[in-house]
N, C-alpha and C positions, 0 to 999 in steps of 0.2 A: 469484639464481635467481628466475625469474618466478613470480608468483602466478597460479594457474589456478583458475577456477571457472566455473559455468554462469550465464549472464545471459539471462533470458527464454528458456531452453531451449537456448541456443547456448553452446558452449565459448568462453571468452575467456582471454587471457593478458595479464598486466600486469607490465612490467619496470621500474616506477617506484618511488616512495617507498611502501613497504608500510604506513607509518603514516598515509598519506593517508586522510582520511575517505571512506568509500564514496560519500557524497553527491557529493563533488567528482569522483571517478572517473566516476560515472554521468553527471553533467552535462558535465564538461569533456573527458573522454576518450571516453566511449561516445556522447555527443551525445544522451542521453535527458534531456530537460528537464522531463518531467512531474513528477518528484520535485523538490520545492521546498525552498529554504533558508528557514527561518523564524527560529529563535532560535540555532541552533548549539550548544545545550546539552541537547538531547534532551527539552525540556519541551513544545514545542507540537505536534509530530507531523506537521508539513507534509512532512517528509522520510521518512515511513513507507514502507518496502518490505517484502517478505517475504524472509527468509533461511530456507531449508529449510521454507517454509510458515508461518513465524511472523512476525507483525508486528514489525519492528525499526526503530529510529530510525537512519537511515543517516548522520546528522551525527555521531553518537557511536560509529560502528562503523568500524573500520579496514578497509582492503582486505585486510590480513593475516588479519583475523578471518573473512573469507569464503572463504579458501583451501579448495578442494575441496568447496565448498558450492554450493547453488542459490540464486540471487538472482532475484526477480521484481519488476519495477517495474510501475507503472500501464500502461505501454506493452505489457507482456507478459501482462496479465490476461485480455484477450479471447482467444477461440479463433478466429483468423482474423477474419471479419466478424461473428462472434457474440459479443455482449457478455456478460460475466459477469452473473448475475442481479442482483448489487448495482449494477453500472453501469446496467443497464436500469431498476432501481427508482429510482436517483438521477435519471434523466431523467424518469421518469413522475411523480415527486413534486416535480420542479422544485427540487431541493435547492440547487444553487449560487446564490450571490448574486454575490460577486466571483469565486469559484471558486478562489482561491489555495490554500486548504487542502484542497480536495476530493479530490485524488489520495490524500493521506495518510489522509483520512477513509474513503475507499473501501477502501483496503488494510487499515485497522484493522477495518472492518466485515466484510470477507471472512474475516479471521482469527477474529473473534468467532463468525461463523456456522459456521466449520469446527469450532470447539470447542464451541459451544452452538447447535445447529441451530434451536431454538425459544426465542430469548432473551426474557426479561421486560424490562420497562423498567429494572429494577435491573441486569440483566446489561448492557444497552446503556450504562448509566451508568458502567460500568467502563472504557469507552473514554475515554482521557485526551487525545485530540487536541482542540486548540482551534480554534474558529471565531470569528473576530473579528466576523463579520457576524451571528452568533447564529442560524444556521439549524438549531439543535438539534431543534426540533419536526419539521421536514421530514426531518432525518437519521434521527430515531427512526421516522417513518412509513416511510421508504425501507427501513430495516433490517427492519422487520416485513414489508413487502411482499416483500422478497427472500427472507426466511425462508419465507414462504408459497409463493413460486414454487419454491424449492428443494425444499420438502416435497411439492409437487405434481409433481415430476419434472423440473424444469429441470436440465440437465446440469452446470451450473457455478454 
């Protein structure tokens, strides 16, 4: 029986190996390559997506686990041509260096701001996504900038 779920707001059905990691479904079947493979053991966070609005490591989440749920990738975060406040802050603060981990970083930051609209530095430190380039000071500034934009009425 096929697995059905919503992917970036659209219904999808998958009739393959339901034990496949969601990451491989996203990249190899859905063609969404913004979500990256980093470590394969849920440690680095390059593969972070949202499942029902919560940051989730897609390398350690099976397709079966998202049955009847909503999955959002970096490609589905913006509303049309309007970037999410976190994406805009990432650009304004020039966060990416190599950029490999940044989609996962953005997804983790969006989840943090949903749960903690005005995070402290200690709150931001709870994000466990890794950045090998060490852009953490820019990530922190971008999260604070996005929090302020959202508090000032940004829609997303």
